[in-house]
C-alpha positions in Angstrom: 138.7 46.0 249.3 136.7 43.9 252.3 133.2 43.6 252.3 130.7 43.5 254.8 127.5 42.1 254.4 126.3 41.8 257.7 125.4 45.8 257.6 122.0 46.8 259.2 120.1 50.2 258.3 117.0 51.8 259.3 116.5 54.3 256.2 115.5 57.6 258.1 112.4 57.8 255.9 111.5 54.2 256.6 112.3 54.4 259.8 109.9 57.2 260.5 107.0 55.3 258.4 108.0 52.5 260.8 107.5 54.3 264.2 104.0 56.2 262.6 102.7 52.6 262.2 103.9 50.9 265.2 101.3 48.9 267.4 100.9 50.1 270.6 103.8 49.6 272.7 106.3 49.1 270.4 109.8 50.1 272.0 112.1 52.1 269.6 115.0 52.5 272.4 117.6 50.5 271.2 117.4 51.3 267.9 117.5 55.1 268.4 120.8 54.1 270.8 122.6 53.0 267.9 123.0 56.5 265.9 125.1 55.0 262.9 121.9 52.7 262.5 119.5 55.5 261.3 121.8 58.4 260.3 123.2 57.8 257.4 125.1 60.7 257.7 127.2 59.5 260.9 127.3 56.4 258.6 129.4 58.0 256.0 131.3 59.7 258.6 132.3 56.6 260.0 132.8 54.4 256.3 135.1 57.4 255.6 137.5 55.9 258.0 137.3 52.7 256.2 138.1 53.2 252.0 138.5 49.8 251.2 134.8 48.6 252.9 131.7 48.0 251.1 129.0 47.5 253.0 125.9 45.4 252.1 123.1 47.0 253.8 119.9 45.3 255.1 117.0 46.5 256.8 117.6 46.8 260.5 115.4 45.4 263.6 112.4 45.3 264.7 110.6 42.9 262.4 108.0 44.4 260.8 106.0 40.7 261.1 106.1 41.7 264.6 105.7 45.6 264.8 103.4 46.5 262.3 99.7 45.2 260.6 100.3 43.0 257.8 99.2 45.2 255.1 101.8 48.0 256.8 104.8 45.3 256.6 104.0 44.8 252.7 103.9 48.4 252.1 107.5 49.2 254.8 109.6 46.3 253.0 109.1 47.8 249.7 109.3 51.2 250.6 112.4 50.8 252.9 113.8 48.5 249.9 113.8 51.6 247.6 115.3 53.7 250.2 118.3 51.3 250.2 118.3 51.1 246.4 118.2 55.1 246.5 121.1 55.1 248.7 123.0 52.3 247.0 122.7 54.6 243.7 124.0 57.7 245.3 126.6 56.1 247.4 127.3 52.8 245.4 131.5 53.1 246.1 130.3 52.5 249.7 127.5 50.3 249.3 125.0 47.5 247.9 121.7 46.6 249.4 119.5 43.1 249.8 115.9 43.1 249.9 113.5 43.5 252.5 110.8 40.4 252.8 108.2 39.5 255.3 108.8 36.2 256.0 105.4 35.7 258.6 103.4 35.7 255.5 104.8 32.5 253.3 103.1 29.4 254.2 
């Protein structure tokens, strides 16, 4: 078994909320240019080629600290963590996850 600990994902509900709450001028072209980063079905299709690999999922860029307000960042981090946990429960044979923290607000 191999463990990929550097796997980024923008869970669908999280990414939708992020785009709605983003500050004016936020650019998501890079994220949309990598379909396996935002499309879980596509990610599962790719993972099907590697049955001996588990991915430890983390929330992908852009950083919340620079993209949304502080209160929205906290809300989005919580919802992103919850959505990663849901993915992990449903697809536990392929994924594990880490938590998302808002680092900009620590002293």
